[in-house]
C-alpha positions as CSV (number, residue, x, y, z in Angstrom):
1,Q,47.5,-11.6,-40.5
2,D,45.5,-12.2,-37.3
3,E,45.6,-15.9,-37.8
4,D,49.3,-16.4,-38.5
5,F,49.5,-18.4,-35.3
6,L,47.8,-21.2,-37.2
7,V,50.7,-21.7,-39.6
8,E,52.7,-23.8,-37.2
9,P,49.9,-26.2,-36.1
10,L,48.8,-26.6,-39.7
11,R,52.3,-27.4,-40.8
12,Y,52.8,-29.8,-37.8
13,N,49.6,-31.7,-38.8
14,R,50.3,-31.5,-42.6
15,I,47.0,-30.0,-43.6
16,K,45.9,-26.8,-45.3
17,R,43.9,-24.1,-43.7
18,E,41.1,-24.8,-46.2
19,T,40.9,-28.3,-44.8
20,L,40.6,-27.2,-41.2
21,D,38.0,-24.6,-42.1
22,S,36.0,-27.1,-44.1
23,M,36.0,-29.6,-41.2
24,W,34.7,-26.9,-38.7
25,Q,32.2,-25.6,-41.2
26,A,30.8,-29.1,-41.7
27,I,30.5,-29.5,-37.9
28,S,29.0,-26.1,-37.3
29,A,26.4,-26.8,-40.0
30,N,25.4,-30.1,-38.5
31,K,25.3,-29.5,-34.8
32,Q,21.6,-29.7,-34.3
33,P,21.4,-33.5,-33.8
34,F,23.9,-33.4,-31.0
35,L,22.1,-30.4,-29.4
36,S,19.0,-32.6,-29.6
37,F,20.9,-35.4,-27.9
38,L,21.8,-33.0,-25.0
39,D,18.2,-31.8,-24.8
40,R,16.9,-35.3,-24.6
41,K,19.5,-36.3,-22.0
42,A,18.4,-33.3,-19.9
43,A,14.8,-34.4,-20.1
44,L,15.7,-37.9,-19.0
45,M,17.4,-36.3,-16.0
46,G,14.4,-34.1,-15.2
47,K,16.2,-30.9,-16.2
48,D,15.4,-28.1,-18.6
49,K,19.0,-28.0,-19.7
50,L,22.2,-29.8,-18.9
51,A,24.9,-28.1,-17.0
52,W,28.6,-28.5,-18.1
53,Y,29.1,-31.2,-15.4
54,D,26.0,-33.2,-16.5
55,V,27.1,-33.7,-20.1
56,D,29.0,-36.9,-19.4
57,A,26.6,-38.4,-16.9
58,P,25.6,-42.0,-17.6
59,V,22.1,-42.9,-18.8
60,S,20.6,-46.0,-17.0
61,L,16.9,-46.6,-17.6
62,G,14.5,-49.3,-16.6
63,S,16.1,-52.5,-15.2
64,F,19.3,-52.1,-17.2
65,Q,22.5,-53.5,-15.7
66,S,25.8,-53.1,-17.5
67,K,27.0,-56.2,-19.3
68,T,30.4,-57.4,-18.3
69,F,33.0,-59.5,-20.2
70,S,35.9,-61.6,-19.2
71,F,39.2,-60.7,-20.9
72,D,38.9,-63.8,-23.1
73,E,35.3,-63.0,-24.0
74,A,36.3,-59.5,-25.0
75,V,39.2,-60.8,-27.2
76,D,36.9,-63.3,-28.9
77,Y,34.3,-60.5,-29.6
78,I,37.0,-58.2,-31.0
79,I,38.6,-60.8,-33.2
80,E,35.2,-61.9,-34.5
81,H,34.2,-58.3,-35.5
82,F,37.6,-57.3,-36.8
83,A,37.3,-60.4,-39.1
84,S,34.1,-59.0,-40.5
85,F,36.1,-56.1,-41.7
86,G,39.2,-57.9,-42.9
87,P,41.4,-60.9,-42.1
88,K,44.7,-59.0,-41.6
89,L,43.4,-56.9,-38.8
90,A,41.9,-59.9,-37.1
91,D,45.0,-62.1,-37.5
92,F,47.3,-59.5,-36.3
93,S,45.2,-58.8,-33.2
94,L,45.0,-62.5,-32.4
95,D,48.8,-62.8,-32.7
96,A,49.2,-59.8,-30.4
97,V,47.1,-61.6,-27.8
98,K,48.9,-65.0,-28.2
99,N,52.3,-63.4,-28.1
100,R,51.4,-61.7,-24.8
101,W,51.8,-58.1,-26.0
102,I,49.0,-56.9,-23.8
103,E,49.3,-56.2,-20.0
104,A,45.6,-55.9,-18.9
105,E,45.5,-57.2,-15.3
106,N,43.2,-55.3,-13.0
107,R,45.2,-55.0,-9.8
108,S,45.5,-52.7,-6.8
109,G,47.4,-49.5,-7.4
110,K,47.2,-49.8,-11.2
111,R,45.7,-46.8,-13.0
112,P,42.9,-47.1,-15.5
113,G,43.1,-46.3,-19.2
114,G,45.1,-47.6,-22.1
115,Y,48.4,-47.0,-23.9
116,C,50.3,-48.5,-26.8
117,E,54.0,-48.3,-27.4
118,D,55.8,-49.3,-30.6
119,Y,59.3,-50.9,-30.6
120,P,60.7,-50.4,-34.1
121,E,63.8,-52.5,-33.7
122,S,61.9,-55.6,-32.7
123,K,59.0,-54.6,-34.9
124,E,56.5,-55.3,-32.0
125,S,54.2,-53.3,-29.9
126,R,53.1,-53.4,-26.2
127,I,49.7,-52.5,-24.8
128,F,49.3,-51.4,-21.3
129,M,45.7,-51.2,-20.0
130,T,43.5,-52.1,-17.0
131,F,40.7,-54.4,-18.0
132,T,37.8,-54.4,-15.6
133,G,35.2,-56.2,-17.8
134,S,33.2,-53.3,-19.1
135,A,32.1,-52.6,-22.7
136,S,34.1,-49.5,-22.4
137,D,37.3,-51.5,-21.6
138,M,36.6,-53.7,-24.6
139,S,36.5,-50.6,-26.8
140,T,39.8,-49.5,-25.2
141,L,41.4,-52.8,-26.0
142,A,40.2,-52.5,-29.6
143,H,41.5,-48.9,-29.7
144,E,45.0,-49.9,-28.6
145,L,45.1,-52.9,-31.0
146,G,44.3,-50.4,-33.7
147,H,47.4,-48.3,-32.7
148,A,49.5,-51.5,-32.8
149,F,48.1,-52.5,-36.2
150,H,49.1,-49.0,-37.6
151,S,52.7,-49.6,-36.5
152,H,52.5,-53.2,-37.8
153,V,51.6,-52.3,-41.4
154,M,54.5,-49.7,-41.5
155,R,57.1,-52.1,-40.0
156,D,59.1,-52.4,-43.3
157,L,59.2,-48.7,-44.1
158,P,62.2,-46.4,-43.6
159,D,62.1,-44.8,-40.1
160,L,61.4,-41.3,-41.5
161,N,58.3,-42.6,-43.4
162,T,56.7,-43.9,-40.2
163,R,56.5,-40.6,-38.4
164,Y,52.9,-39.5,-38.9
165,A,51.4,-36.3,-37.6
166,M,49.1,-36.0,-34.6
167,N,45.9,-35.5,-36.7
168,V,46.2,-39.0,-38.3
169,A,47.8,-40.7,-35.2
170,E,44.3,-41.8,-34.0
171,T,43.2,-43.1,-37.4
172,A,43.6,-46.8,-36.9
173,S,42.7,-46.8,-33.2
174,T,39.5,-44.9,-33.7
175,F,38.6,-47.0,-36.7
176,A,39.1,-50.2,-34.8
177,E,37.1,-48.8,-31.8
178,T,34.3,-47.8,-34.2
179,I,34.0,-51.3,-35.5
180,I,33.5,-52.6,-32.0
181,S,31.2,-49.9,-30.7
182,A,29.0,-50.2,-33.7
183,A,28.8,-54.0,-33.1
184,T,27.9,-53.6,-29.4
185,V,25.1,-51.2,-30.2
186,R,23.8,-53.4,-33.1
187,E,23.8,-56.5,-31.0
188,A,22.5,-55.0,-27.7
189,S,20.1,-57.5,-26.0
190,N,17.4,-54.9,-25.2
191,D,16.5,-51.2,-25.5
192,E,17.9,-50.2,-22.2
193,E,21.3,-51.6,-23.0
194,K,21.3,-50.0,-26.4
195,I,20.4,-46.6,-24.9
196,S,23.4,-46.8,-22.5
197,L,25.8,-47.8,-25.3
198,L,24.5,-45.1,-27.6
199,N,24.9,-42.5,-24.8
200,T,28.5,-43.5,-24.5
201,K,29.1,-43.2,-28.2
202,L,27.3,-39.8,-28.4
203,E,29.2,-38.4,-25.3
204,N,32.4,-39.0,-27.3
205,A,30.8,-37.3,-30.4
206,T,29.7,-34.2,-28.4
207,A,33.1,-34.0,-26.9
208,M,34.7,-33.9,-30.4
209,F,32.1,-31.6,-32.0
210,L,31.2,-29.3,-29.2
211,N,33.8,-29.4,-26.3
212,I,36.9,-29.4,-28.6
213,H,35.3,-26.8,-30.8
214,A,35.1,-24.6,-27.7
215,R,38.8,-25.3,-27.0
216,Y,39.7,-24.3,-30.6
217,L,37.6,-21.1,-30.5
218,F,39.1,-20.2,-27.1
219,E,42.7,-20.7,-28.3
220,K,42.1,-18.6,-31.4
221,S,40.7,-15.8,-29.3
222,F,43.6,-16.1,-26.9
223,Y,46.3,-15.9,-29.5
224,T,44.5,-13.0,-31.3
225,E,44.3,-11.0,-28.0
226,R,47.8,-12.0,-26.9
227,M,49.2,-10.3,-29.9
228,N,48.1,-7.0,-28.3
229,G,49.5,-7.6,-24.9
230,F,49.1,-9.5,-21.6
231,V,45.8,-11.4,-21.1
232,T,44.5,-11.5,-17.5
233,A,43.0,-14.5,-15.8
234,E,39.6,-12.8,-15.7
235,R,39.8,-12.2,-19.4
236,L,40.8,-15.8,-20.1
237,S,37.8,-17.0,-18.1
238,G,35.5,-14.6,-20.1
239,M,36.9,-15.9,-23.4
240,M,36.6,-19.5,-22.3
241,E,32.9,-19.1,-21.4
242,A,32.2,-17.2,-24.6
243,A,33.8,-20.0,-26.6
244,Q,31.8,-22.6,-24.8
245,K,28.5,-20.8,-25.4
246,E,29.3,-20.4,-29.1
247,A,30.4,-24.0,-29.5
248,Y,27.4,-25.5,-27.6
249,Q,25.1,-22.9,-29.2
250,G,23.7,-22.0,-25.8
251,A,22.5,-25.5,-25.1
252,L,23.8,-25.7,-21.5
253,S,22.5,-24.0,-18.3
254,D,26.0,-23.6,-16.8
255,Y,29.5,-23.4,-18.3
256,H,33.1,-23.8,-17.0
257,P,34.9,-20.5,-17.3
258,L,38.0,-21.9,-15.6
259,F,38.4,-24.8,-18.0
260,W,41.4,-23.0,-19.4
261,A,43.1,-23.5,-16.0
262,S,42.1,-27.1,-15.5
263,K,42.9,-28.6,-18.9
264,L,46.4,-29.8,-19.3
265,H,46.4,-29.5,-23.1
266,F,46.4,-25.7,-22.9
267,F,49.8,-25.8,-21.1
268,I,51.6,-28.1,-23.5
269,D,53.5,-25.1,-25.0
270,D,55.5,-27.0,-27.6
271,V,52.3,-28.0,-29.5
272,P,50.0,-25.1,-30.1
273,F,46.3,-26.0,-30.7
274,Y,46.5,-29.3,-29.0
275,N,42.8,-29.7,-29.7
276,F,41.6,-29.8,-33.3
277,P,43.7,-32.9,-34.2
278,Y,41.5,-34.9,-31.9
279,T,38.3,-33.9,-33.7
280,F,40.1,-34.3,-37.1
281,G,41.2,-37.8,-36.2
282,F,37.8,-38.8,-35.0
283,L,35.9,-37.5,-38.0
284,F,38.6,-38.7,-40.4
285,S,38.3,-42.2,-39.1
286,L,34.5,-42.0,-39.3
287,G,34.8,-40.9,-43.0
288,I,37.0,-43.9,-43.6
289,Y,34.5,-46.1,-41.8
290,A,31.7,-44.7,-43.9
291,Q,33.6,-45.6,-47.1
292,S,34.2,-49.1,-45.7
293,L,30.5,-49.7,-45.5
294,Q,30.1,-48.7,-49.1
295,Q,33.2,-50.5,-50.5
296,T,32.9,-53.9,-48.7
297,E,35.1,-55.8,-51.1
298,N,38.9,-55.6,-50.6
299,F,38.6,-52.3,-48.6
300,E,41.1,-53.6,-46.0
301,E,43.9,-53.4,-48.7
302,T,42.9,-49.8,-49.4
303,Y,42.9,-49.1,-45.7
304,I,46.3,-50.6,-45.1
305,S,47.7,-48.7,-48.1
306,L,46.4,-45.5,-46.6
307,L,47.9,-46.2,-43.1
308,R,51.3,-47.0,-44.7
309,D,51.3,-43.5,-46.3
310,T,50.3,-41.5,-43.2
311,G,54.0,-40.8,-42.4
312,S,55.0,-39.6,-45.8
313,M,52.2,-37.5,-47.3
314,A,50.2,-34.4,-46.7
315,T,46.8,-35.3,-45.5
316,E,45.0,-33.9,-48.5
317,E,47.2,-36.0,-50.9
318,L,46.7,-39.1,-48.7
319,V,43.0,-38.9,-48.8
320,M,42.8,-38.1,-52.5
321,K,45.2,-41.0,-53.4
322,H,43.5,-43.7,-51.4
323,L,39.8,-42.6,-51.0
324,G,39.4,-40.2,-54.0
325,A,38.0,-37.5,-51.7
326,D,38.8,-33.8,-51.4
327,I,38.9,-33.0,-47.7
328,T,39.1,-29.3,-48.4
329,Q,35.3,-29.7,-49.2
330,P,32.6,-30.6,-46.7
331,D,31.3,-33.8,-48.4
332,F,34.0,-36.1,-46.8
333,W,33.4,-34.7,-43.3
334,N,29.6,-34.9,-43.7
335,Q,29.9,-38.7,-44.1
336,G,31.1,-39.2,-40.5
337,L,28.7,-36.6,-39.2
338,E,25.8,-38.5,-40.8
339,I,26.8,-41.7,-39.1
340,M,26.7,-40.1,-35.7
341,A,23.5,-38.2,-36.5
342,G,22.0,-41.6,-37.2
343,D,23.0,-42.7,-33.7
344,V,21.2,-39.6,-32.3
345,E,18.0,-40.5,-34.2
346,E,18.1,-44.0,-32.7
347,F,18.8,-42.6,-29.2
348,L,15.8,-40.2,-29.5
349,R,13.5,-42.9,-30.8
350,L,14.4,-45.4,-28.0
351,T,14.2,-42.9,-25.2
352,E,10.9,-41.3,-26.3
353,K,8.9,-43.6,-24.0
354,Y,10.9,-42.5,-20.9
355,I,10.0,-38.8,-21.2
């Protein structure tokens, strides 16, 4: 009874409690590589342990200088590597560029980031982003094209069948971004560039597996305690720090007890647990990516069929139908974790000489 508050977010995301528990259990059992990444990053910065505010610090070693791309170069790179996955994703993305669906100008007063909006009546999408030439911006462009592709493959479905839940909303975007980030690491021109790119990938992974785990643990604690009465600001800070220490397994020197007050997601009161769907979507996409590496022939058709059903099926049924996997068990989740653990191994190997 103390977890009845999970009923609504589970229903909203169309998953079972066994699925959510299985995902967090898989993450908890496989945190060591990501703790090792944090330890190595601390050593590279000359620290015994990272503080909360150090976790997302860039890693620049040797004579490394960030590679930059023109918008056209980024588009060519994305199309080339999308085509290595499948022609439909590549052709759609090229059409989006040719039809001027992307507003990417870097101009004064324009905020950074990226956003994709679908227009069902015209069956088109529009992407708003600020392209500054970085590898990160190229990944953002791929991410938003992934969102647009998700809408594109559902364009002929009834409106009600296109309304997918938050936990699968990032499936196509994260999958597309993973194709490009994997390619940039694979094709890095030297070790220093590869280290920087791996650091960016692993910062994202630690956010999903550690930071968001802390948010989830905090919110569970909050709802449990709130059932018994008012929760003070001091108590909220105590619960926040305790959740961070548990999620990061004591790997940091300093934490952020006021994170509950600074993170907007905790104040979106119409969507409880505005946290685990991010981790779910990230690891779900990695699981799909892992299967794409194994089933290289005609996987794009399997992928498109899965995307088309995201608005009309419970997630367990969706994955079983298209991937033959049981997401109430850890095996599916372990696939994605193993991919990121491989990136950690490469990061540790490449940075050994800098310690």
